[in-house]
DRENGU-716027 format. One record per residue (C-alpha): residue number from 1; residue in one letter; x, y, z. Coordinates in steps of 0.02 Angstrom, whole numbers. Example, Ala and Ser with C-alpha at 12.3 -4.5 7.8 and 13.67 -1.06 7.14 Angstrom:
% DRENGU-716027
<node><nr>1</nr><rest>a</rest><px>615</px><py>-225</py><pz>390</pz></node>
<node><nr>2</nr><rest>s</rest><px>684</px><py>-53</py><pz>357</pz></node>
END
This chain:
% DRENGU-716027
<node><nr>1</nr><rest>x</rest><px>309</px><py>1289</py><pz>169</pz></node>
<node><nr>2</nr><rest>x</rest><px>278</px><py>1375</py><pz>2</pz></node>
<node><nr>3</nr><rest>x</rest><px>242</px><py>1269</py><pz>-148</pz></node>
<node><nr>4</nr><rest>x</rest><px>375</px><py>1275</py><pz>-281</pz></node>
<node><nr>5</nr><rest>x</rest><px>334</px><py>1378</py><pz>-433</pz></node>
<node><nr>6</nr><rest>x</rest><px>386</px><py>1300</py><pz>-600</pz></node>
<node><nr>7</nr><rest>x</rest><px>379</px><py>1371</py><pz>-778</pz></node>
<node><nr>8</nr><rest>x</rest><px>390</px><py>1232</py><pz>-905</pz></node>
<node><nr>9</nr><rest>x</rest><px>447</px><py>1309</py><pz>-1071</pz></node>
<node><nr>10</nr><rest>x</rest><px>439</px><py>1195</py><pz>-1222</pz></node>
<node><nr>11</nr><rest>x</rest><px>544</px><py>1278</py><pz>-1359</pz></node>
<node><nr>12</nr><rest>x</rest><px>503</px><py>1153</py><pz>-1499</pz></node>
<node><nr>13</nr><rest>x</rest><px>418</px><py>1245</py><pz>-1644</pz></node>
<node><nr>14</nr><rest>x</rest><px>300</px><py>1100</py><pz>-1694</pz></node>
<node><nr>15</nr><rest>x</rest><px>126</px><py>1089</py><pz>-1624</pz></node>
<node><nr>16</nr><rest>x</rest><px>140</px><py>899</py><pz>-1603</pz></node>
<node><nr>17</nr><rest>x</rest><px>308</px><py>838</py><pz>-1541</pz></node>
<node><nr>18</nr><rest>x</rest><px>388</px><py>721</py><pz>-1417</pz></node>
<node><nr>19</nr><rest>x</rest><px>453</px><py>878</py><pz>-1329</pz></node>
<node><nr>20</nr><rest>x</rest><px>276</px><py>941</py><pz>-1302</pz></node>
<node><nr>21</nr><rest>x</rest><px>220</px><py>773</py><pz>-1235</pz></node>
<node><nr>22</nr><rest>x</rest><px>369</px><py>767</py><pz>-1114</pz></node>
<node><nr>23</nr><rest>x</rest><px>342</px><py>949</py><pz>-1058</pz></node>
<node><nr>24</nr><rest>x</rest><px>159</px><py>915</py><pz>-1024</pz></node>
<node><nr>25</nr><rest>x</rest><px>196</px><py>756</py><pz>-929</pz></node>
<node><nr>26</nr><rest>x</rest><px>326</px><py>846</py><pz>-822</pz></node>
<node><nr>27</nr><rest>x</rest><px>202</px><py>989</py><pz>-789</pz></node>
<node><nr>28</nr><rest>x</rest><px>63</px><py>870</py><pz>-740</pz></node>
<node><nr>29</nr><rest>x</rest><px>176</px><py>772</py><pz>-620</pz></node>
<node><nr>30</nr><rest>x</rest><px>243</px><py>929</py><pz>-538</pz></node>
<node><nr>31</nr><rest>x</rest><px>65</px><py>994</py><pz>-515</pz></node>
<node><nr>32</nr><rest>x</rest><px>17</px><py>823</py><pz>-438</pz></node>
<node><nr>33</nr><rest>x</rest><px>152</px><py>856</py><pz>-308</pz></node>
<node><nr>34</nr><rest>x</rest><px>77</px><py>1027</py><pz>-266</pz></node>
<node><nr>35</nr><rest>x</rest><px>190</px><py>1138</py><pz>-375</pz></node>
<node><nr>36</nr><rest>x</rest><px>117</px><py>1291</py><pz>-450</pz></node>
<node><nr>37</nr><rest>x</rest><px>152</px><py>1257</py><pz>-633</pz></node>
<node><nr>38</nr><rest>x</rest><px>138</px><py>1366</py><pz>-788</pz></node>
<node><nr>39</nr><rest>x</rest><px>159</px><py>1277</py><pz>-955</pz></node>
<node><nr>40</nr><rest>x</rest><px>209</px><py>1373</py><pz>-1111</pz></node>
<node><nr>41</nr><rest>x</rest><px>236</px><py>1302</py><pz>-1286</pz></node>
<node><nr>42</nr><rest>x</rest><px>328</px><py>1406</py><pz>-1413</pz></node>
<node><nr>43</nr><rest>x</rest><px>211</px><py>1340</py><pz>-1549</pz></node>
<node><nr>44</nr><rest>x</rest><px>63</px><py>1419</py><pz>-1458</pz></node>
<node><nr>45</nr><rest>x</rest><px>135</px><py>1594</py><pz>-1457</pz></node>
<node><nr>46</nr><rest>x</rest><px>101</px><py>1719</py><pz>-1594</pz></node>
<node><nr>47</nr><rest>x</rest><px>258</px><py>1821</py><pz>-1639</pz></node>
<node><nr>48</nr><rest>x</rest><px>367</px><py>1867</py><pz>-1789</pz></node>
<node><nr>49</nr><rest>x</rest><px>515</px><py>1749</py><pz>-1781</pz></node>
<node><nr>50</nr><rest>x</rest><px>625</px><py>1879</py><pz>-1872</pz></node>
<node><nr>51</nr><rest>x</rest><px>732</px><py>1954</py><pz>-1732</pz></node>
<node><nr>52</nr><rest>x</rest><px>741</px><py>2128</py><pz>-1800</pz></node>
<node><nr>53</nr><rest>x</rest><px>747</px><py>2248</py><pz>-1943</pz></node>
<node><nr>54</nr><rest>x</rest><px>931</px><py>2282</py><pz>-1934</pz></node>
<node><nr>55</nr><rest>x</rest><px>1003</px><py>2146</py><pz>-1820</pz></node>
<node><nr>56</nr><rest>x</rest><px>1046</px><py>2192</py><pz>-1643</pz></node>
<node><nr>57</nr><rest>x</rest><px>1064</px><py>2378</py><pz>-1673</pz></node>
<node><nr>58</nr><rest>x</rest><px>883</px><py>2419</py><pz>-1720</pz></node>
<node><nr>59</nr><rest>x</rest><px>772</px><py>2294</py><pz>-1633</pz></node>
<node><nr>60</nr><rest>x</rest><px>585</px><py>2298</py><pz>-1647</pz></node>
<node><nr>61</nr><rest>x</rest><px>469</px><py>2293</py><pz>-1493</pz></node>
<node><nr>62</nr><rest>x</rest><px>412</px><py>2124</py><pz>-1428</pz></node>
<node><nr>63</nr><rest>x</rest><px>241</px><py>2059</py><pz>-1475</pz></node>
<node><nr>64</nr><rest>x</rest><px>111</px><py>2041</py><pz>-1336</pz></node>
<node><nr>65</nr><rest>x</rest><px>138</px><py>1850</py><pz>-1318</pz></node>
<node><nr>66</nr><rest>x</rest><px>324</px><py>1876</py><pz>-1292</pz></node>
<node><nr>67</nr><rest>x</rest><px>294</px><py>2020</py><pz>-1168</pz></node>
<node><nr>68</nr><rest>x</rest><px>178</px><py>1906</py><pz>-1068</pz></node>
<node><nr>69</nr><rest>x</rest><px>310</px><py>1766</py><pz>-1070</pz></node>
<node><nr>70</nr><rest>x</rest><px>443</px><py>1888</py><pz>-1014</pz></node>
<node><nr>71</nr><rest>x</rest><px>334</px><py>1932</py><pz>-864</pz></node>
<node><nr>72</nr><rest>x</rest><px>318</px><py>1748</py><pz>-819</pz></node>
<node><nr>73</nr><rest>x</rest><px>500</px><py>1720</py><pz>-818</pz></node>
END
């Protein structure tokens, strides 16, 4: 049987938060049960939080960290 693959995505913008602690605890427990776990914290990614230059019509390209996250999902 294949091990489950889990992506834990913590969307809280703060480096230290309850959300980060809970996400990390979940990831550790899942890994302990042989899941293949990837843990991503929004606060660790480097990107411009401004969506675009002209809203939805003229979007800018994604930064490398966001491109990598998109591949993981």
